[in-house]
Kinemage of the C-alpha trace (Angstrom):
@kinemage 1
@onewidth
@group {chain A} dominant
@subgroup {mainchain}
@vectorlist {calphas} color= white
{ca met a 1} P 26.777 63.653 -11.170
{ca asp a 2} L 26.105 61.422 -14.115
{ca thr a 3} L 27.225 62.833 -17.535
{ca pro a 4} L 24.503 63.054 -19.939
{ca gln a 5} L 26.388 60.084 -22.189
{ca glu a 6} L 26.286 57.954 -18.668
{ca arg a 7} L 22.676 58.705 -18.465
{ca gln a 8} L 21.965 57.344 -21.747
{ca ile a 9} L 23.832 54.131 -21.286
{ca his a 10} L 21.538 53.452 -18.043
{ca phe a 11} L 18.399 54.486 -19.868
{ca asp a 12} L 19.169 51.800 -22.394
{ca gln a 13} L 20.268 49.095 -20.148
{ca ala a 14} L 17.159 49.869 -18.417
{ca gln a 15} L 15.146 49.312 -21.530
{ca glu a 16} L 17.046 46.338 -22.130
{ca ile a 17} L 15.928 44.926 -19.078
{ca ala a 18} L 12.657 45.707 -19.400
{ca asp a 19} L 12.227 44.446 -22.888
{ca ile a 20} L 11.044 47.925 -23.384
{ca gly a 21} L 11.708 50.516 -26.474
{ca ser a 22} L 10.439 54.075 -26.624
{ca trp a 23} L 10.204 55.908 -30.156
{ca his a 24} L 9.105 58.917 -31.389
{ca leu a 25} L 7.847 59.891 -34.873
{ca asp a 26} L 7.848 63.738 -36.888
{ca leu a 27} L 4.534 63.455 -38.731
{ca arg a 28} L 5.824 66.303 -41.082
{ca glu a 29} L 9.093 64.719 -41.569
{ca asp a 30} L 7.570 61.313 -41.850
{ca ser a 31} L 10.835 60.902 -39.489
{ca leu a 32} L 10.433 57.448 -37.075
{ca his a 33} L 13.197 57.700 -34.137
{ca trp a 34} L 14.043 54.554 -32.327
{ca ser a 35} L 15.402 53.978 -28.933
{ca lys a 36} L 18.832 51.138 -29.168
{ca asn a 37} L 16.019 48.724 -27.577
{ca cys a 38} L 13.793 49.295 -29.944
{ca tyr a 39} L 16.049 48.685 -32.785
{ca arg a 40} L 16.800 44.815 -31.018
{ca ile a 41} L 13.355 44.228 -30.577
{ca phe a 42} L 12.453 44.568 -34.247
{ca gly a 43} L 15.476 43.019 -35.182
{ca val a 44} L 16.817 46.179 -37.429
{ca pro a 45} L 20.382 46.871 -37.650
{ca gln a 46} L 21.022 50.026 -35.195
{ca asn a 47} L 20.866 53.522 -36.486
{ca thr a 48} L 19.093 52.117 -39.698
{ca ser a 49} L 16.945 55.253 -41.282
{ca met a 50} L 13.416 54.409 -40.153
{ca thr a 51} L 9.930 55.541 -41.180
{ca phe a 52} L 6.371 54.563 -40.329
{ca glu a 53} L 6.399 52.715 -43.668
{ca arg a 54} L 9.411 50.629 -43.144
{ca phe a 55} L 8.178 49.895 -39.240
{ca leu a 56} L 4.911 48.856 -41.459
{ca ser a 57} L 7.384 46.230 -43.493
{ca arg a 58} L 8.194 44.667 -40.056
{ca val a 59} L 4.485 44.032 -38.662
{ca his a 60} L 3.064 40.164 -39.708
{ca pro a 61} L 1.546 40.646 -42.917
{ca asp a 62} L -1.730 39.631 -41.364
{ca asp a 63} L -1.367 42.246 -38.739
{ca arg a 64} L -0.652 45.127 -41.096
{ca ser a 65} L -4.279 46.145 -41.680
{ca glu a 66} L -5.415 46.301 -38.104
{ca val a 67} L -2.184 48.052 -37.079
{ca glu a 68} L -2.676 50.825 -40.222
{ca ser a 69} L -6.451 51.089 -38.730
{ca lys a 70} L -5.394 51.605 -35.329
{ca trp a 71} L -3.068 54.198 -36.419
{ca asn a 72} L -5.180 56.492 -38.797
{ca ala a 73} L -7.760 56.267 -36.080
{ca ala a 74} L -5.169 57.615 -33.577
{ca leu a 75} L -4.402 60.645 -35.972
{ca asp a 76} L -8.661 61.467 -35.483
{ca gly a 77} L -7.901 61.577 -31.300
{ca asp a 78} L -8.761 57.721 -30.354
{ca pro a 79} L -5.866 56.209 -27.933
{ca tyr a 80} L -3.430 54.662 -29.706
{ca asp a 81} L -2.724 50.892 -27.730
{ca ile a 82} L -2.479 47.557 -29.917
{ca glu a 83} L -0.902 44.094 -29.380
{ca his a 84} L 0.471 42.962 -32.904
{ca arg a 85} L 2.783 40.581 -34.125
{ca ile a 86} L 6.124 40.932 -35.878
{ca val a 87} L 8.606 39.336 -38.003
{ca val a 88} L 12.173 39.112 -36.999
{ca asp a 89} L 14.554 36.974 -39.020
{ca ser a 90} L 11.659 34.714 -40.007
{ca glu a 91} L 10.274 34.009 -36.364
{ca thr a 92} L 7.178 36.066 -35.258
{ca arg a 93} L 7.224 37.537 -31.825
{ca trp a 94} L 4.500 39.562 -30.300
{ca val a 95} L 4.593 43.365 -29.137
{ca arg a 96} L 2.647 45.418 -27.515
{ca glu a 97} L 2.728 49.529 -28.709
{ca arg a 98} L 1.282 52.594 -26.822
{ca gly a 99} L 1.600 56.063 -28.127
{ca glu a 100} L 0.271 59.785 -27.477
{ca leu a 101} L 0.091 62.535 -30.322
{ca glu a 102} L 1.073 65.812 -29.892
{ca tyr a 103} L -0.705 68.998 -31.553
{ca asp a 104} L -0.007 72.245 -32.842
{ca ser a 105} L -1.834 75.914 -32.254
{ca thr a 106} L -4.567 74.442 -35.018
{ca gly a 107} L -4.936 71.280 -33.923
{ca glu a 108} L -3.081 69.123 -36.233
{ca pro a 109} L -0.976 66.428 -35.290
{ca val a 110} L 2.387 67.224 -35.441
{ca arg a 111} L 4.549 64.250 -33.283
{ca ala a 112} L 3.765 61.056 -31.812
{ca ile a 113} L 5.741 59.761 -28.855
{ca gly a 114} L 5.646 56.235 -27.429
{ca val a 115} L 6.453 52.901 -25.900
{ca val a 116} L 6.790 49.203 -27.540
{ca met a 117} L 7.235 45.761 -24.936
{ca asp a 118} L 8.363 42.424 -26.084
{ca ile a 119} L 5.262 40.114 -25.037
{ca thr a 120} L 6.271 37.134 -26.646
{ca thr a 121} L 6.966 35.401 -23.822
{ca arg a 122} L 3.322 36.799 -22.493
{ca lys a 123} L 1.635 35.271 -25.035
{ca ala a 124} L 3.466 32.085 -24.751
{ca arg a 125} L 1.792 31.866 -21.468
{ca glu a 126} L -1.731 32.652 -22.454
{ca arg a 127} L -1.476 30.307 -25.503
{ca glu a 128} L -0.727 27.776 -22.792
{ca ile a 129} L -3.192 29.251 -20.167
{ca gln a 130} L -5.572 28.862 -23.096
{ca val a 131} L -4.715 25.100 -24.250
{ca arg a 132} L -4.618 23.965 -20.463
{ca lys a 133} L -8.224 25.332 -20.048
{ca arg a 134} L -9.692 24.035 -23.230
{ca arg a 135} L -8.368 20.963 -22.148
{ca tyr a 136} L -9.607 21.056 -18.482
{ca gln a 137} L -12.997 22.250 -19.845
{ca ser a 138} L -13.417 19.135 -22.122
{ca leu a 139} L -12.635 16.929 -19.469
{ca phe a 140} L -14.939 18.744 -17.038
{ca asn a 141} L -17.314 18.352 -19.655
{ca ser a 142} L -16.919 14.456 -20.462
{ca ile a 143} L -16.664 13.521 -16.716
{ca arg a 144} L -20.290 10.988 -16.145
{ca asp a 145} L -20.620 12.205 -12.689
{ca thr a 146} L -22.111 15.097 -11.971
{ca ile a 147} L -19.977 18.229 -10.757
{ca leu a 148} L -21.395 21.386 -9.252
{ca val a 149} L -19.124 24.354 -8.337
{ca ala a 150} L -20.211 26.613 -5.508
{ca asp a 151} L -18.624 29.519 -4.018
{ca ala a 152} L -18.226 30.319 -0.276
{ca asp a 153} L -21.914 30.659 0.212
{ca arg a 154} L -22.769 27.610 -1.533
{ca thr a 155} L -24.238 29.423 -4.172
{ca ile a 156} L -24.018 27.572 -8.004
{ca val a 157} L -21.476 28.951 -10.103
{ca asp a 158} L -20.622 26.322 -12.465
{ca gly a 159} L -21.400 22.808 -13.691
{ca asn a 160} L -20.776 19.937 -15.882
{ca pro a 161} L -23.353 18.701 -18.557
{ca ala a 162} L -23.843 15.578 -16.055
{ca phe a 163} L -25.599 17.834 -13.817
{ca thr a 164} L -28.583 18.841 -16.873
{ca asp a 165} L -28.814 14.931 -17.307
{ca leu a 166} L -28.962 13.831 -13.651
{ca phe a 167} L -31.222 16.960 -12.211
{ca gly a 168} L -33.200 18.251 -15.104
{ca tyr a 169} L -32.480 21.874 -14.842
{ca glu a 170} L -30.378 23.544 -17.596
{ca leu a 171} L -27.345 25.231 -16.000
{ca asp a 172} L -27.967 28.690 -17.014
{ca asp a 173} L -31.141 28.593 -15.124
{ca val a 174} L -29.454 27.237 -11.655
{ca ile a 175} L -26.625 29.613 -11.834
{ca gly a 176} L -26.607 32.439 -9.054
{ca glu a 177} L -29.284 29.988 -7.065
{ca ser a 178} L -28.083 28.122 -3.930
{ca val a 179} L -27.302 24.883 -3.636
{ca arg a 180} L -30.370 23.935 -1.718
{ca leu a 181} L -32.239 23.688 -4.688
{ca ile a 182} L -30.652 19.930 -5.443
{ca tyr a 183} L -31.678 18.648 -1.784
{ca ala a 184} L -34.838 17.143 -0.854
{ca ser a 185} L -35.148 18.800 2.503
{ca glu a 186} L -33.993 21.824 4.475
{ca ala a 187} L -32.620 19.956 7.465
{ca glu a 188} L -29.856 17.889 5.031
{ca phe a 189} L -29.050 21.118 3.027
{ca arg a 190} L -28.118 22.649 6.390
{ca glu a 191} L -26.401 19.323 8.089
{ca val a 192} L -24.121 19.075 5.402
{ca gly a 193} L -23.559 22.858 5.743
{ca gln a 194} L -22.481 22.293 9.360
{ca arg a 195} L -20.456 19.399 8.158
{ca leu a 196} L -18.396 21.525 6.168
{ca ala a 197} L -18.253 24.536 8.516
{ca glu a 198} L -16.734 21.750 11.053
{ca ser a 199} L -14.610 19.935 9.414
{ca ser a 200} L -11.131 20.838 8.684
{ca asp a 201} L -10.666 18.161 6.352
{ca lys a 202} L -9.861 18.750 2.333
{ca his a 203} L -12.845 17.294 1.531
{ca ile a 204} L -16.147 15.473 3.022
{ca thr a 205} L -17.899 12.422 1.598
{ca val a 206} L -21.683 12.756 3.023
{ca thr a 207} L -24.765 10.201 1.470
{ca ala a 208} L -27.906 12.448 0.899
{ca gln a 209} L -31.071 12.700 -0.598
{ca cys a 210} L -31.560 14.926 -3.466
{ca gln a 211} L -34.580 16.234 -5.306
{ca lys a 212} L -34.550 16.383 -9.195
{ca arg a 213} L -36.248 19.250 -11.359
{ca ser a 214} L -39.335 16.886 -11.974
{ca gly a 215} L -39.385 16.317 -8.122
{ca gln a 216} L -38.461 12.794 -8.086
{ca val a 217} L -35.731 11.986 -4.782
{ca phe a 218} L -32.956 9.893 -5.221
{ca pro a 219} L -30.069 9.151 -2.791
{ca ala a 220} L -26.806 10.399 -3.799
{ca glu a 221} L -23.198 9.972 -2.766
{ca met a 222} L -21.526 13.475 -2.398
{ca thr a 223} L -17.704 14.353 -2.353
{ca ile a 224} L -17.115 17.771 -1.847
{ca val a 225} L -14.289 19.372 -1.915
{ca arg a 226} L -12.895 22.655 -0.311
{ca arg a 227} L -11.145 25.044 -2.327
{ca asn a 228} L -8.790 27.902 -0.390
{ca asp a 229} L -7.158 30.784 -1.129
{ca thr a 230} L -3.114 30.357 -0.641
{ca asp a 231} L -4.370 31.898 2.924
{ca gly a 232} L -6.680 29.042 3.873
{ca thr a 233} L -9.830 31.570 3.336
{ca thr a 234} L -12.139 29.469 1.917
{ca leu a 235} L -13.295 30.437 -1.781
{ca gly a 236} L -16.148 27.958 -2.420
{ca phe a 237} L -16.428 24.032 -3.156
{ca val a 238} L -16.725 21.642 -5.919
{ca gly a 239} L -18.974 18.570 -5.365
{ca val a 240} L -18.665 15.292 -7.172
{ca ile a 241} L -22.315 13.953 -7.190
{ca arg a 242} L -23.596 10.372 -8.067
{ca asp a 243} L -26.925 8.833 -8.386
{ca val a 244} L -26.693 5.559 -6.044
{ca ser a 245} L -30.180 4.594 -6.517
{ca glu a 246} L -29.105 1.051 -7.788
{ca arg a 247} L -26.691 0.656 -4.714
{ca glu a 248} L -28.803 1.067 -2.349
{ca asp a 249} L -31.426 -0.823 -4.014
{ca arg a 250} L -28.952 -3.642 -3.515
{ca arg a 251} L -28.070 -2.654 -0.189
{ca gln a 252} L -31.841 -2.969 0.512
{ca gln a 253} L -32.382 -5.928 -1.457
{ca met a 254} L -29.662 -7.935 0.576
{ca lys a 255} L -31.151 -7.015 3.826
{ca val a 256} L -34.537 -8.556 2.611
{ca ile a 257} L -32.508 -11.961 2.027
{ca asp a 258} L -30.951 -11.856 4.733
{ca arg a 259} L -34.000 -11.302 6.697
{ca val a 260} L -35.574 -14.421 4.588
{ca leu a 261} L -32.200 -16.137 5.716
{ca arg a 262} L -32.968 -15.741 9.161
{ca his a 263} L -36.778 -16.103 10.129
{ca asn a 264} L -37.938 -18.233 7.130
{ca leu a 265} L -34.775 -20.939 5.849
{ca arg a 266} L -32.991 -20.846 9.008
{ca asn a 267} L -36.240 -21.504 11.038
{ca asp a 268} L -37.118 -24.308 8.984
{ca leu a 269} L -34.089 -25.839 9.059
{ca asn a 270} L -33.881 -25.696 12.816
{ca leu a 271} L -37.128 -27.922 12.767
{ca val a 272} L -35.807 -30.146 10.628
{ca gln a 273} L -32.544 -30.347 12.860
{ca gly a 274} L -34.456 -31.023 15.577
{ca ser a 275} L -36.638 -33.541 13.989
{ca ala a 276} L -33.710 -35.649 13.439
{ca glu a 277} L -31.863 -35.392 16.983
{ca met a 278} L -35.744 -37.090 18.091
{ca ile a 279} L -35.507 -39.872 15.438
{ca leu a 280} L -31.955 -40.797 16.768
{ca glu a 281} L -32.966 -40.285 20.148
{ca ser a 282} L -35.461 -42.571 19.893
{ca ser a 283} L -33.475 -45.186 18.033
{ca ala a 284} L -30.223 -45.299 19.769
{ca glu a 285} L -29.846 -49.220 19.447
{ca cys a 286} L -30.485 -48.772 15.771
{ca pro a 287} L -29.599 -45.572 14.496
{ca asp a 288} L -31.636 -44.573 11.607
{ca cys a 289} L -29.262 -43.768 8.445
{ca asn a 290} L -32.486 -41.475 7.066
{ca ala a 291} L -32.122 -39.532 10.261
{ca gln a 292} L -28.456 -38.975 9.930
{ca thr a 293} L -28.811 -37.684 6.198
{ca ile a 294} L -31.357 -35.222 7.994
{ca leu a 295} L -28.893 -34.004 10.526
{ca asp a 296} L -26.062 -33.946 8.407
{ca thr a 297} L -28.064 -32.210 5.467
{ca ser a 298} L -29.499 -29.569 7.683
{ca arg a 299} L -26.401 -29.002 9.310
{ca arg a 300} L -24.570 -28.037 5.962
{ca leu a 301} L -27.597 -25.947 4.845
{ca leu a 302} L -27.650 -24.065 8.055
{ca asp a 303} L -23.920 -23.392 7.463
{ca thr a 304} L -24.839 -22.029 4.191
{ca ala a 305} L -27.321 -20.272 5.308
{ca gln a 306} L -25.252 -18.114 7.809
{ca lys a 307} L -22.599 -17.914 5.465
{ca trp a 308} L -25.037 -16.360 2.889
{ca arg a 309} L -25.844 -13.954 5.885
{ca arg a 310} L -22.487 -13.091 6.467
{ca ile a 311} L -22.284 -11.791 2.826
{ca thr a 312} L -25.075 -9.879 2.624
{ca thr a 313} L -24.357 -8.116 5.726
{ca phe a 314} L -20.910 -7.398 4.137
{ca leu a 315} L -22.056 -6.031 1.031
{ca ala a 316} L -24.789 -3.903 3.175
{ca asp a 317} L -22.425 -2.609 5.784
{ca pro a 318} L -18.749 -3.292 4.865
{ca pro a 319} L -16.707 -2.971 7.815
{ca ala a 320} L -14.005 0.059 7.927
{ca asp a 321} L -10.473 -0.220 7.023
{ca asp a 322} L -7.716 -0.378 9.571
{ca val a 323} L -3.885 -1.062 9.920
{ca ile a 324} L -4.128 -4.596 11.347
{ca asp a 325} L -1.346 -6.480 13.013
{ca val a 326} L -1.297 -10.021 11.030
{ca gly a 327} L 1.000 -11.653 13.503
{ca ser a 328} L -2.258 -10.872 16.204
{ca val a 329} L -4.723 -11.888 13.932
{ca val a 330} L -2.875 -15.116 13.043
{ca asp a 331} L -2.273 -16.088 16.563
{ca ser a 332} L -6.180 -15.693 17.028
{ca val a 333} L -7.277 -17.705 14.289
{ca val a 334} L -4.999 -20.352 14.928
{ca ser a 335} L -5.938 -20.887 18.278
{ca arg a 336} L -9.768 -20.807 17.553
{ca val a 337} L -9.445 -23.433 15.118
{ca arg a 338} L -7.143 -25.788 17.476
{ca gln a 339} L -9.626 -25.614 19.896
{ca arg a 340} L -12.193 -26.427 17.663
{ca his a 341} L -10.323 -29.339 16.246
{ca pro a 342} L -7.996 -31.069 18.538
{ca asn a 343} L -7.192 -33.955 16.228
{ca ala a 344} L -6.065 -31.742 13.413
{ca thr a 345} L -1.959 -30.401 13.048
{ca val a 346} L -2.304 -27.078 12.726
{ca ala a 347} L 1.106 -25.401 11.811
{ca ala a 348} L 1.731 -21.555 11.823
{ca asp a 349} L 4.882 -19.503 11.357
{ca gln a 350} L 4.574 -15.513 10.618
{ca pro a 351} L 7.076 -12.711 11.029
{ca asp a 352} L 7.308 -10.710 14.104
{ca asp a 353} L 6.018 -7.053 12.534
{ca cys a 354} L 3.644 -7.688 9.493
{ca arg a 355} L 1.283 -4.782 8.818
{ca val a 356} L -1.294 -4.550 6.614
{ca asp a 357} L -4.087 -1.826 5.534
{ca ala a 358} L -7.029 -3.998 5.122
{ca thr a 359} L -10.956 -4.402 5.935
{ca gln a 360} L -11.172 -5.290 9.605
{ca ala a 361} L -12.800 -8.872 8.711
{ca ile a 362} L -9.545 -9.700 7.290
{ca gly a 363} L -9.182 -12.163 9.981
{ca glu a 364} L -12.792 -13.927 9.491
{ca ala a 365} L -11.366 -14.560 5.819
{ca ile a 366} L -8.255 -16.100 6.719
{ca glu a 367} L -9.969 -18.279 9.462
{ca glu a 368} L -12.547 -19.526 6.819
{ca leu a 369} L -9.833 -20.439 4.714
{ca leu a 370} L -8.195 -22.479 7.499
{ca glu a 371} L -11.273 -24.102 8.967
{ca asn a 372} L -12.105 -25.068 5.230
{ca ala a 373} L -8.583 -26.856 4.756
{ca val a 374} L -9.339 -28.674 8.281
{ca val a 375} L -12.842 -29.835 7.675
{ca his a 376} L -12.406 -30.614 3.958
{ca ser a 377} L -9.584 -32.861 4.627
{ca gly a 378} L -10.539 -35.952 3.985
{ca gln a 379} L -8.583 -37.110 6.884
{ca thr a 380} L -9.419 -37.882 10.689
{ca ala a 381} L -6.354 -35.817 11.809
{ca ala a 382} L -5.676 -33.032 9.101
{ca asn a 383} L -2.527 -31.239 8.543
{ca val a 384} L -2.040 -27.688 7.981
{ca ala a 385} L 0.002 -24.577 7.598
{ca leu a 386} L -0.269 -21.453 7.858
{ca leu a 387} L 2.262 -19.343 6.715
{ca val a 388} L 3.139 -15.466 6.322
{ca ser a 389} L 5.759 -13.763 4.768
{ca his a 390} L 6.353 -10.330 3.485
{ca ser a 391} L 8.215 -7.862 1.171
{ca asp a 392} L 8.157 -4.170 0.822
{ca ala a 393} L 5.081 -4.173 -1.050
{ca val a 394} L 3.252 -7.202 -0.045
{ca val a 395} L 1.900 -9.653 2.241
{ca glu a 396} L 1.752 -13.121 1.540
{ca ile a 397} L -0.583 -15.038 3.528
{ca arg a 398} L -0.618 -19.111 2.521
{ca val a 399} L -2.826 -21.784 3.892
{ca val a 400} L -1.566 -24.853 2.840
{ca asp a 401} L -2.961 -28.597 3.203
{ca asp a 402} L -2.921 -31.859 1.584
{ca gly a 403} L -6.653 -32.600 1.060
{ca pro a 404} L -8.252 -32.650 -1.929
{ca arg a 405} L -7.923 -30.039 -4.558
{ca ile a 406} L -10.209 -27.506 -4.961
{ca pro a 407} L -12.130 -27.684 -8.452
{ca glu a 408} L -10.646 -25.716 -11.261
{ca met a 409} L -13.740 -24.434 -12.172
{ca glu a 410} L -14.300 -22.970 -8.834
{ca arg a 411} L -10.854 -21.242 -8.592
{ca lys a 412} L -11.059 -19.839 -11.992
{ca val a 413} L -14.969 -18.434 -11.375
{ca leu a 414} L -13.267 -16.898 -7.792
{ca thr a 415} L -10.258 -15.321 -9.518
{ca arg a 416} L -12.768 -14.000 -12.483
{ca glu a 417} L -10.768 -16.148 -15.359
{ca glu a 418} L -14.412 -17.409 -16.147
{ca glu a 419} L -17.660 -16.541 -16.234
{ca ile a 420} L -20.647 -18.166 -13.854
{ca glu a 421} L -22.326 -20.593 -16.347
{ca pro a 422} L -25.762 -22.249 -15.643
{ca leu a 423} L -24.301 -25.662 -15.181
{ca tyr a 424} L -21.849 -23.729 -12.244
{ca his a 425} L -22.219 -25.212 -8.893
{ca gly a 426} L -19.946 -23.938 -6.171
{ca ser a 427} L -19.248 -26.172 -3.783
{ca gly a 428} L -20.091 -23.639 -0.891
{ca leu a 429} L -20.238 -19.825 0.206
{ca gly a 430} L -16.862 -19.664 2.412
{ca leu a 431} L -14.347 -19.123 -0.765
{ca trp a 432} L -16.691 -16.643 -2.106
{ca leu a 433} L -16.858 -14.651 1.121
{ca val a 434} L -12.694 -14.926 1.588
{ca asn a 435} L -12.566 -13.525 -1.976
{ca leu a 436} L -15.284 -10.434 -0.984
{ca ile a 437} L -13.130 -9.571 2.205
{ca val a 438} L -9.830 -9.717 0.339
{ca arg a 439} L -10.923 -7.668 -2.980
{ca gln a 440} L -12.621 -5.111 -0.419
{ca ser a 441} L -8.840 -4.995 1.596
{ca gly a 442} L -7.383 -4.110 -1.847
{ca gly a 443} L -6.081 -7.480 -2.151
{ca met a 444} L -6.205 -10.924 -4.356
{ca leu a 445} L -7.143 -14.360 -4.066
{ca gln a 446} L -4.135 -17.131 -5.725
{ca phe a 447} L -4.918 -20.680 -5.968
{ca asp a 448} L -1.739 -23.177 -6.186
{ca glu a 449} L -1.704 -26.852 -6.048
{ca asn a 450} L 0.338 -28.627 -3.617
{ca glu a 451} L 2.616 -31.206 -4.442
{ca pro a 452} L 2.279 -34.142 -4.241
{ca gln a 453} L -1.503 -33.130 -3.313
{ca gly a 454} L -3.784 -30.432 -1.932
{ca asn a 455} L -4.209 -27.074 -2.286
{ca ile a 456} L -1.866 -23.674 -1.343
{ca val a 457} L -4.429 -20.958 -1.203
{ca thr a 458} L -2.508 -17.405 -0.930
{ca ile a 459} L -4.134 -13.813 0.174
{ca leu a 460} L -2.219 -10.988 -1.377
{ca leu a 461} L -2.494 -8.020 0.689
{ca pro a 462} L -0.677 -4.397 0.261
{ca thr a 463} L 1.842 -3.509 3.429
{ca val a 464} L 1.253 -0.659 4.988
């Protein structure tokens, strides 16, 4: 069995481990008795004679009146439980004190016993949490996209100021309401809910018709992130909502332009081309130069219309990204260009295993560059090369020719070194289509001059 001395040692060790000290105050004698760890917490030499006033002298000056007020209230029967600061060797620390009073037969308080706990570390964590919370709230409020927070039942619990700007509701008026409030139809609200229920992904992205407080309906892109507990239970959702009306308007405009090109311009040019061919056939012995001009011009315009239609289609409905085997794409492209231009020399060199994460249309961009190099070579037998190399981070696809150099203004506009000026006249839409596809793939287009003549056009793409 432990001796009283051993039990005291164990008691002191336990208090030190828990950062707790104990005390009792004799109110009649004004004698305050501290445990060993209480002295350590307050930074007072062991066995120093203590009174309530000496205790107050260790309390931070700004907290003394509150401590005294709390103590006087305890003498009148209120609980004594307070957190306050103390000063230890010029360092400010935090403690929590709790105490109970004992009374004599007349009801007068005669003694108080209690504990004190060093909570400096906890207070530091709380301050850090508050700083993070304020930083998060500031960031949350400054985000321009609408953010809506809902619980697992899709009931609104929070949102940022952009919600009011977009939908017209005050946040306080919608907290507790179903997110059905922002959907234009019950069907879309249920459809999104079904996708959330069936999806195992952390987030989903949908386009839905939303409705403002004014009744205005608009297309919105929603990215909805699931908030899960540590055991995987869904706690709620965070939705980032963006008005995509302008994007959808542009999509519709592209479709309208595409329709005009397809049905109006294209039909008229087909008529011009057919008429020119008839003139040539009827004048076989003496071909008419004007008819040939009509034919050549109509072919160029048809080619331009076809490329513009391809651009509008790409913008309206861009193909998905995928892991692309560059070697297979290059083999197919080179084979088709050689078939169309049997007199041209088309060299190719690519590594065996080379893959990129790019849009599925990247082969079209490579083929457009190679075709452009052959057609505009200015020679009866063009000489071009398609070279592929790669590093750990980047794949380089280079089309090298010895034809006329691409105009400097064309290169600078495509690489965004120059803005489009009123006097700018592009040589065609092919390079624009290439640039669009490459940018959509997360890459870039680079132009260099080949020596002594020609061009080197390089597509730079990130490797998988």
